[in-house]
N, C-alpha and C positions, 0 to 999 in steps of 0.2 A: 687628576682623579685621586691620586695618593694624598695630595695636599688636602682635599676635601674630606677624605676618610680620617686623616689625622685630626682635622678640626672637629669632625663629628665625635670622635673618641674623646677629645679634650672636653667637648661640651657635655657628653654623657657622664664623664668622670666627675665633673663638678656639679652635676644636677642630681642631687639626692633629695627627692620629695615624696610625700605620701600620695598615692593615686587618688585623684578626685575628678570632677567633671571637666574642668579646664586645666588639665595637667600641663599642657604645652605652654600656657601663659605663665604658670608658676615656674616652669623651667627657664623660660626667657627672663623672668624677673630675677632668678637666682644667678644667672650668668652675668658676671660683671666684666669679664675681660674680652668681650666680643664687641667689635665696632658696629656701628649702626648699619653700614653697608653690608657687612657679613650677615647681620640679622636678616636682611632682605634676600640675600643670595642663598644662605644655608637653611634658614628656618622657613622654607616654603611649605606649601600644602602637603607635599609628599612626606616631608619630615614630620609634620603634625599628625598625619595619618599613621605614620610609623609609630609614634609615641602613643597615640590613642589605641592602636591595635595591641601593642606589646604590653600595655599597662591595664588592659581590661581583665576583669576577674575570669570570664570564661576562657580567654586565651591562655592565661597563666595556669588555670586548672587543666586545660587541654595539654599544655606542654609538660606538666607534671605527670599526667597519665601516660603520655607518650614515652617519657624517659623512664618511668617505673611501672610498666603494665602489670607485673607480677604482684607488686605491693597493692595496687589498686584492686586487682582481682581478689586477693586474700581479704582485704578490708571489706569489699562488697559481700563476699561469702560470710564473713563474720557478722556483718550487720543483718543480712538475711536470716542467718541462724538465730540471732537474738530475737528478731521479730517473730520467727516461727516458734521459738520456745515460749515467748511471752503470750502468743496467741493460744498455744497449747494449754498453758496454765490458766489463762482466762477462761477457756472452754471448760476445763476441769472444775473451776470454781463455780461457773454458771450451772453446770450439770449437777454439781453437788448441792447447790442451793435449791434446785427444782425438785429434788427427791424428797 
């Protein structure tokens, strides 16, 4: 088990790619020091699912929100405040034009 974890970490350290649809294929292409038999053992469907999940935009956003909930709340309040101020000024302009 520890041997597999070391191999996974070695794979992940060498696999720096931009997220795309077929990320796991790009990772496999970038890994040059793994034997073909290790590819079959280590890079199974669970490993592919792991990479798909951890590199998806919604998952990354969720993790950022979980690690920094206060910052997310402040940013959300600021955005809602800007929308409210914009709506208020738009209403004032429309009311002033109708007079």
